[in-house]
TIDOVEX-869166 format. One record per residue (C-alpha): residue number from 0; x, y, z. Coordinates in steps of 0.001 Angstrom, whole numbers. Layout:
# residues N
seq,east,north,up
NUM,X,Y,Z
...
***
This chain:
# residues 652
seq,east,north,up
0,87822,39174,-19381
1,90933,40998,-19533
2,92828,40750,-22766
3,96639,41395,-23543
4,96692,41790,-27080
5,100662,41556,-28186
6,101419,42992,-31663
7,105476,44032,-31425
8,105698,45974,-35301
9,103735,49032,-34535
10,103099,49557,-37962
11,101556,47690,-41226
12,98967,45290,-41649
13,99260,42617,-38694
14,98957,46196,-36677
15,95878,47468,-38394
16,94080,43648,-37602
17,95299,43958,-34231
18,93355,47898,-33453
19,90282,46638,-35400
20,90256,43321,-33354
21,90927,44990,-30014
22,88189,47865,-30818
23,85698,45369,-31496
24,86952,43402,-28690
25,86454,46279,-26198
26,83135,47246,-27717
27,82159,43579,-26921
28,82955,44298,-23105
29,86422,43032,-23179
30,89043,44675,-21108
31,92051,44982,-24257
32,95814,46126,-23437
33,97130,46583,-26919
34,101535,45991,-25842
35,103117,47385,-29140
36,105767,49262,-30156
37,107171,52854,-29581
38,106303,53793,-32990
39,103051,52636,-33388
40,101678,54215,-36147
41,97844,54066,-35162
42,98487,55938,-31668
43,96438,58866,-32320
44,93442,57066,-33846
45,90605,57493,-31068
46,90158,53753,-29306
47,88284,52477,-26828
48,91362,50193,-24978
49,94647,50689,-23292
50,98179,50978,-25300
51,101646,49725,-24054
52,104476,50705,-25882
53,106743,47936,-24854
54,109089,47525,-27768
55,111447,49759,-29570
56,113986,50017,-32552
57,117556,48588,-31423
58,116832,47457,-28037
59,117986,43594,-27703
60,116108,40837,-27852
61,116443,39896,-24068
62,115777,43040,-22727
63,112469,43468,-24826
64,111948,39842,-23538
65,112219,40633,-20056
66,109778,43529,-20316
67,106851,42040,-22045
68,106925,39542,-19051
69,107159,41921,-16544
70,104370,43913,-18151
71,102227,40887,-18807
72,102387,39681,-15196
73,101614,43067,-13883
74,98651,43537,-16157
75,97681,39682,-14818
76,95105,39082,-18218
77,93155,36209,-18238
78,94521,35234,-21764
79,97333,36719,-24261
80,96904,36784,-27680
81,100011,37218,-29691
82,99477,38680,-33014
83,103108,39182,-33981
84,106104,37784,-32488
85,109844,39452,-31511
86,111387,36574,-33342
87,110587,32744,-34178
88,114376,32387,-33397
89,113862,33058,-29256
90,109732,33092,-29107
91,109755,29231,-28584
92,111781,29651,-25804
93,109987,32803,-24363
94,106156,31979,-24404
95,106110,28707,-22542
96,106798,31053,-19716
97,103670,33294,-20418
98,101161,32274,-17099
99,97653,31962,-18267
100,95936,30962,-21587
101,97931,31729,-24465
102,96173,32290,-28244
103,98589,32940,-31291
104,97254,34474,-34333
105,99011,32586,-37503
106,98694,35303,-40108
107,101120,33005,-42023
108,101467,28982,-42096
109,104717,29158,-43566
110,107806,31571,-44667
111,107515,32902,-47766
112,111484,32873,-48697
113,111547,29294,-47582
114,113905,29921,-44763
115,113816,26578,-43071
116,114829,27697,-39954
117,112503,30305,-39865
118,109786,28101,-40983
119,110863,25209,-38062
120,111282,28068,-35098
121,107542,28994,-36605
122,106190,25734,-35990
123,108109,25423,-32882
124,106356,28894,-31671
125,102741,27812,-32611
126,102977,24457,-30690
127,103541,26275,-27356
128,99970,28126,-27655
129,96943,26782,-26484
130,95121,27582,-29449
131,95995,29146,-33112
132,93650,31238,-34753
133,93784,30918,-38688
134,91567,32935,-41102
135,91097,30310,-44189
136,90253,26854,-44126
137,93294,25955,-46550
138,95841,27435,-43660
139,93660,25539,-40761
140,93983,22397,-42763
141,97511,22847,-42940
142,98126,23905,-39189
143,96375,20478,-38440
144,98531,18670,-40761
145,101433,19531,-38996
146,100342,20572,-35539
147,98768,16993,-34936
148,97367,16735,-31354
149,98709,20041,-30734
150,97231,23480,-29808
151,93663,23832,-30820
152,92887,25477,-34594
153,90235,28247,-34423
154,88860,29257,-37902
155,88093,32988,-37569
156,87252,35327,-40344
157,89156,38128,-40934
158,87452,41677,-40897
159,87146,44427,-43616
160,89135,47225,-43620
161,86181,50013,-44217
162,88133,51640,-41302
163,91173,53313,-44083
164,88412,55032,-45585
165,86311,56510,-43266
166,85065,59289,-45770
167,88507,60614,-46669
168,88689,60574,-50397
169,86328,62305,-52336
170,86873,60753,-55713
171,89731,59401,-58214
172,90891,62474,-59480
173,91414,64128,-56237
174,93279,60832,-54957
175,95509,61080,-57722
176,96206,64730,-57337
177,97061,64153,-53443
178,99651,61249,-54819
179,101134,62977,-57710
180,99641,60130,-59979
181,98998,60411,-63482
182,94873,61909,-63807
183,93950,60375,-67111
184,95850,56776,-67338
185,94664,54106,-66041
186,96468,52876,-63240
187,97102,49516,-62053
188,98334,49065,-58574
189,100416,46360,-56955
190,100354,47275,-53075
191,102209,46778,-50162
192,105498,44663,-48908
193,107266,43946,-51562
194,108484,40144,-51261
195,109520,37616,-53944
196,106393,35573,-53564
197,104012,38539,-54454
198,105027,38254,-58031
199,105777,42078,-58745
200,108517,41270,-60833
201,105805,39141,-63298
202,103744,42088,-62771
203,105922,43828,-64107
204,106178,41695,-67431
205,103059,41676,-67692
206,102804,45076,-68169
207,103969,45123,-72245
208,101022,42774,-72617
209,98711,44936,-70977
210,99617,48200,-72846
211,98864,46706,-75863
212,95067,47074,-75622
213,95687,49990,-73080
214,98877,51990,-74290
215,99060,54404,-71482
216,98428,52213,-68594
217,101023,52614,-65886
218,101630,50285,-62838
219,102258,51428,-59542
220,104389,49483,-57299
221,103438,50747,-53352
222,105241,49483,-50228
223,108066,48734,-48564
224,110834,46538,-49886
225,111453,43889,-47604
226,113645,41669,-49578
227,115750,41877,-52475
228,117387,44379,-53852
229,115971,47944,-55345
230,118373,47668,-58322
231,116803,43880,-59522
232,113292,45835,-59781
233,114781,48465,-62079
234,116780,46072,-64605
235,113094,44355,-64471
236,111694,47492,-65881
237,114815,48150,-68290
238,114046,44747,-69011
239,110175,45195,-70125
240,111267,48097,-72154
241,108134,50131,-70180
242,110416,52661,-68697
243,107587,55098,-68216
244,104962,52241,-67767
245,106024,51966,-63637
246,105964,54191,-60970
247,107975,52402,-58348
248,107379,53476,-54475
249,109696,51266,-52732
250,108959,52610,-49228
251,106139,52111,-46471
252,102682,53579,-47125
253,101671,55537,-43769
254,98225,54640,-42915
255,96755,58442,-43690
256,97470,57383,-47621
257,96494,53835,-47755
258,92948,54692,-48775
259,94279,57126,-51638
260,96365,54669,-53488
261,93423,52397,-53564
262,90983,54654,-54462
263,93554,56300,-57368
264,93579,52946,-59028
265,91575,51419,-61688
266,92690,47725,-61211
267,94480,46229,-57517
268,96765,43170,-58960
269,97844,40122,-56536
270,99705,38069,-58595
271,100896,36005,-55207
272,102497,32170,-55879
273,101789,31472,-52450
274,99389,33019,-49783
275,97575,32452,-46280
276,95896,35270,-46400
277,96159,38918,-47593
278,95146,41971,-45495
279,96360,43876,-48920
280,93539,42526,-50879
281,91154,42858,-48021
282,91734,46359,-48330
283,90887,46825,-52156
284,87477,44895,-51476
285,86867,46682,-48667
286,87512,50094,-50590
287,85834,48981,-54039
288,88832,48734,-56244
289,88435,45900,-58781
290,91165,43000,-58372
291,92751,40042,-60244
292,94464,37838,-58328
293,96184,34671,-58504
294,93995,31601,-57370
295,96199,29949,-54469
296,96029,29770,-50785
297,93122,31734,-49214
298,92594,34150,-52194
299,90177,30934,-53540
300,88028,30868,-49884
301,86900,34571,-50210
302,87288,35481,-54204
303,84806,34154,-56804
304,86008,34597,-60703
305,84078,36996,-62299
306,81698,38316,-59732
307,84298,39490,-56929
308,87115,39761,-58933
309,89050,38005,-61442
310,91690,34745,-60582
311,93883,33833,-62789
312,96911,30711,-62745
313,99862,31799,-60357
314,103376,32056,-62740
315,100982,33068,-65967
316,101680,36938,-67045
317,99665,36694,-69917
318,96659,35419,-67990
319,97436,38150,-65659
320,97591,40887,-68593
321,94410,39646,-70030
322,92742,39978,-66610
323,93720,43116,-66168
324,92664,44424,-69545
325,90076,43126,-69583
326,88476,44770,-66136
327,89958,48078,-68146
328,88080,47536,-71385
329,85153,47208,-68998
330,84579,49609,-66596
331,81358,48968,-65958
332,81914,44969,-65365
333,84649,46190,-63327
334,82729,48179,-60565
335,79944,45637,-60500
336,82568,42815,-59248
337,84124,45765,-56891
338,80886,46253,-55412
339,79869,42506,-54949
340,83385,42410,-52889
341,82505,45606,-51041
342,78936,44047,-50188
343,80606,40779,-49199
344,83432,42218,-47082
345,80762,44547,-45115
346,78542,41708,-44689
347,80709,38529,-44129
348,83791,40331,-42652
349,82113,41561,-39976
350,84290,42635,-36952
351,81770,42191,-34163
352,81141,38609,-35663
353,84859,38248,-35503
354,85557,39483,-31872
355,82220,37214,-31048
356,84083,33973,-31933
357,87171,35398,-30719
358,85506,35897,-27219
359,83490,32566,-27315
360,87739,31210,-27479
361,88614,32674,-24967
362,86256,32151,-22091
363,86015,28230,-23500
364,90221,28439,-22907
365,90083,30300,-19307
366,87368,27641,-18062
367,89775,24844,-19408
368,87281,23778,-22163
369,87867,21839,-24912
370,85735,23493,-26938
371,83516,26889,-26509
372,80555,24927,-26882
373,81550,22972,-23878
374,82140,19411,-25379
375,85634,17978,-25160
376,87915,18977,-28391
377,90796,16585,-29319
378,94085,18629,-29448
379,94659,20171,-33102
380,91047,20380,-33483
381,89939,22499,-36489
382,86925,24616,-35848
383,85071,26899,-38223
384,83363,29828,-35886
385,81105,30666,-39057
386,79473,27185,-38499
387,78763,27490,-34598
388,75485,27057,-33385
389,74124,26359,-36548
390,71736,22773,-36973
391,74079,20368,-38807
392,74062,20600,-42944
393,74086,17976,-45565
394,75224,18879,-49323
395,73955,16820,-52169
396,75093,16074,-55555
397,74422,13692,-58861
398,76747,13465,-61136
399,77818,11628,-64205
400,81438,11853,-66048
401,81821,15257,-63846
402,85372,14996,-63683
403,86277,17984,-65489
404,84276,20184,-63138
405,83204,18470,-59919
406,86265,19482,-57870
407,84981,23705,-57764
408,81818,22072,-56339
409,82849,20259,-54104
410,85723,22492,-52808
411,83021,25404,-52434
412,80936,23142,-49627
413,83788,21898,-47610
414,82926,23249,-44660
415,79660,21429,-45082
416,78701,18287,-42335
417,78183,16526,-44943
418,78947,15551,-48447
419,76507,12805,-50313
420,77123,11943,-54206
421,74942,9627,-55756
422,76887,9164,-59185
423,75188,7729,-62286
424,78324,4889,-62681
425,81440,7483,-63970
426,83792,6701,-66511
427,86130,9490,-65878
428,87188,9101,-61912
429,84293,11611,-60849
430,83621,9076,-57671
431,86935,9071,-56838
432,87301,12852,-56804
433,84314,12957,-54604
434,85862,10561,-52342
435,88854,12503,-51880
436,87264,15215,-51071
437,85134,13640,-47852
438,82187,12477,-50087
439,80092,9220,-49664
440,79589,8216,-52519
441,76006,5903,-53838
442,76779,4401,-57496
443,73527,4297,-59101
444,72347,4641,-62710
445,69691,7361,-63175
446,66306,5284,-63643
447,63443,7990,-63829
448,65160,11237,-64630
449,66758,13758,-62652
450,64089,14049,-60033
451,64236,11046,-59435
452,67363,10661,-58752
453,68284,13398,-56835
454,65384,12463,-54130
455,67395,9399,-53806
456,70106,11207,-53024
457,68142,12915,-50249
458,67070,9773,-48642
459,70825,9231,-47968
460,71072,12196,-46219
461,71763,12174,-41926
462,71554,15915,-41315
463,68960,18468,-40224
464,69115,20825,-43278
465,69799,19500,-46759
466,71409,21857,-49548
467,71182,20159,-53190
468,73835,21204,-55668
469,74709,20400,-59506
470,77947,19396,-60314
471,78184,22888,-62149
472,77510,25214,-59537
473,79213,26786,-56497
474,78802,28387,-53417
475,80352,31421,-52855
476,81360,32612,-49656
477,79075,35034,-49269
478,76455,32646,-49895
479,77678,30679,-47570
480,77802,32653,-44975
481,74252,33644,-45745
482,73102,29952,-45575
483,74710,29611,-42346
484,73133,32708,-40773
485,70020,31751,-42033
486,70665,28098,-40482
487,71358,29664,-37069
488,67600,31205,-37083
489,65399,29972,-39954
490,62346,31243,-38441
491,59289,29553,-39616
492,61110,28882,-42644
493,61018,25327,-43747
494,63625,26131,-46886
495,65159,29058,-48525
496,65051,29902,-52440
497,68680,31579,-53836
498,69132,33823,-56741
499,71694,31270,-59377
500,73982,33537,-61414
501,74756,31529,-64856
502,77859,31811,-67224
503,77279,31568,-70557
504,80611,31529,-72745
505,82698,32992,-70497
506,80209,35782,-68866
507,77685,36108,-66056
508,74589,36873,-67402
509,71639,39067,-65771
510,69482,39459,-68594
511,68113,37430,-70925
512,65588,36075,-68367
513,68561,33938,-66593
514,68831,36247,-63758
515,67980,36436,-60906
516,65350,33388,-61341
517,66071,32085,-57070
518,65986,28664,-56896
519,64990,26871,-53830
520,68221,24519,-53075
521,67977,24526,-49467
522,65198,22882,-46915
523,65036,20923,-43873
524,65067,17254,-43987
525,61885,15720,-44354
526,60112,18707,-45845
527,61073,19007,-48706
528,61736,16943,-52270
529,62230,17246,-56272
530,59507,16810,-58269
531,59337,13736,-60261
532,60032,15098,-63708
533,62796,14044,-66041
534,64424,17124,-66475
535,63787,20586,-64802
536,62687,19108,-61436
537,62017,22009,-58783
538,62262,21333,-55079
539,58655,21582,-53331
540,58656,22513,-49743
541,55696,21898,-47066
542,55293,24885,-45339
543,57190,29055,-45636
544,59773,29368,-47452
545,62558,32943,-47303
546,65069,34340,-49498
547,68629,34607,-49124
548,69897,37281,-51204
549,73427,36177,-52223
550,73835,34100,-55934
551,74217,30584,-56351
552,76785,30145,-59204
553,76357,28419,-62136
554,79461,27411,-64341
555,77331,26293,-67555
556,77816,26259,-70794
557,81889,26500,-71371
558,81755,26224,-74956
559,79066,26056,-77788
560,79907,22247,-77790
561,78709,21859,-74276
562,75983,24034,-75124
563,74799,21642,-77686
564,75624,18675,-75946
565,72868,19546,-73101
566,70624,20688,-75722
567,70644,17695,-77271
568,70300,15620,-74248
569,67190,18141,-72413
570,65220,18393,-75628
571,64999,14784,-75637
572,63452,14818,-72395
573,61077,18029,-73336
574,60391,16364,-76304
575,58639,13353,-74191
576,57039,15306,-71756
577,55124,17594,-74263
578,54104,13963,-75864
579,53207,12936,-72285
580,50998,16185,-72106
581,49429,15273,-75464
582,50692,17724,-77587
583,51050,17147,-81364
584,52889,18710,-84283
585,50850,18759,-87093
586,50302,20132,-90390
587,48571,22608,-89010
588,50328,23296,-86097
589,53740,23085,-87307
590,54000,26341,-88568
591,53051,27633,-85063
592,55373,25165,-83204
593,58669,24837,-85677
594,58331,28836,-86971
595,56554,31263,-85139
596,57813,30043,-81407
597,61185,29736,-81773
598,61510,33492,-83662
599,59276,34755,-80521
600,61984,33194,-78349
601,64630,35510,-79930
602,62575,38358,-79529
603,61819,37688,-76032
604,65326,36860,-74993
605,66910,38990,-76813
606,64812,42475,-76710
607,62410,42048,-74259
608,64811,40772,-71585
609,67256,42679,-72638
610,69956,40233,-73780
611,71391,42762,-76269
612,72945,44175,-73265
613,75227,40878,-72671
614,77179,41574,-76048
615,77882,38622,-78636
616,77170,35983,-75485
617,73401,37354,-75465
618,72775,37178,-79160
619,74199,34092,-79337
620,71794,32634,-75638
621,69078,34194,-77799
622,69667,32600,-80660
623,70413,29222,-78879
624,66662,29564,-76731
625,65249,30012,-80147
626,67115,26621,-80865
627,65699,24832,-78162
628,62118,25300,-78956
629,62929,24227,-82366
630,64331,21170,-81249
631,61832,20649,-79133
632,58797,20517,-81165
633,61027,18798,-84058
634,61931,15853,-81642
635,58041,15248,-80734
636,57096,15518,-84232
637,59883,12645,-84481
638,58295,10790,-82040
639,55158,10543,-83168
640,56204,9079,-86017
641,57759,5950,-84230
642,55390,3481,-83108
643,54939,3262,-79799
644,57369,6578,-78972
645,60615,6554,-77266
646,61436,6005,-73614
647,63575,8767,-71462
648,67190,8064,-72208
649,66538,7064,-75494
650,67748,8808,-78825
651,64229,11032,-79805
***
């Protein structure tokens, strides 16, 4: 397979992407020729592909176009893959002249400066392609809406950027000395081309709030100023009254210095108002720099708040300042998130996997096939490469009045082949939200407890494998990757467990016996079912079970009121099950059940299971665990005093 990779700029994020993809394609057996700029900054790096410098600054567009077409015809590639355009104003007329399959990677799906003409010509360019590659599901959805029955749309993940490091930066102090940055001050990095949509001005405005808690914190702004005037940023610095707090370096950062900036920083911020994807954020994740980013666009697909970084609302300097301050105040927690992001980058952002998916796309186009699997695909079809070759998956949930949180759960599994929601006659719009996400919704009152309702949901699924979620759970990008890998090659396993990481009052808890506590939620249809317990139901699988390493997020207990509400519900079920087992609270057993056991529960959680390491949340959680034990037996005693007891769902 002979590939002509077109990247016209020769520097910056797209050039770095094209180099990594070209290398991975070459290592996978493709013959790659990279057509780039005479000032190509990565030319000194050893590469297994050929480099042709076709473009130069100051050369007219017609001349550059003629040279490009002549080079392509001389090469005779099987496919042309365009990473960056000469000019969208003219490329729409150039690319139809190219012979053979044409693939374009849409690194953005719109002009960030809202240039109407630029947007129109960009979409015209994309429509000339046989296939458009995009890195995020959200970007793919917009392409599908805009392109309609046009080119094939393929979601292929962006690779990591570990190549920036290569062991060249020994430690933070060395990086700061190299860049002449303060050795002791907390450093907040805003890295990359300086453009209005990246929210740098708001990051400057947020700095005084950060300095209330960290008086010596400095904001380092490093990158070329592409739009706007430099004086505008100096005015913002003066207006924020932090002239000594901002280190402003509005110039391109050479490839050899990139890793030094990220190693020098305590936190990297990405305060974007809109984004399709961000190479700069992927650099931070790949190099292990803690991240605060806005919950927009593609950021929501590869950042999980509180796990791989912090997500804040856009246009909210207060929230940005609070998140940055929290990470600076908790370097251990910040490092844990950075390590999780780095592990995700190393596992899920594999260039080898990206190259394999790209080669499969090339081969499908070269054969004239509508899809790499050989089946015809309609124009504009969106395909996600992580799903290729695996059995189909149904995700099932049971709900009742979950409108306040179900969106996050459904959003995390939009990639699944089928969504099944069994709704217990919600009155808050839960069912309507699920329908908006394409779920098949069944309305059914809960009759025999959680286990029975979940088994009904399983019975509605039609795909080969089933993933059962609760409405307050979330599949992270890393877990999605692990699930799809497991389904593609399950071996003898009929089910898979996964560790569950639960949040409590805003903190993910790793002690108190709450983690990892693996839960079996993924299983082959027909080989697994839930126990019929009223509460604390579990999946039982008739065969071998494997283990996934990535966490299932459980965003529960958002407030004490939420915990008390659940405590009241679950203790009613627990008391009923204790009564069914013949447990009795009598004059002799009451001191044990109502006194000693709650105290022992607190001691176990807070001391033996090291809840004291979780701060105030650990103490409150341990105390509430003791209260659960007390209320369980107090309600059991109450049941015993009632003629006939109490059924599930009634006040106990």
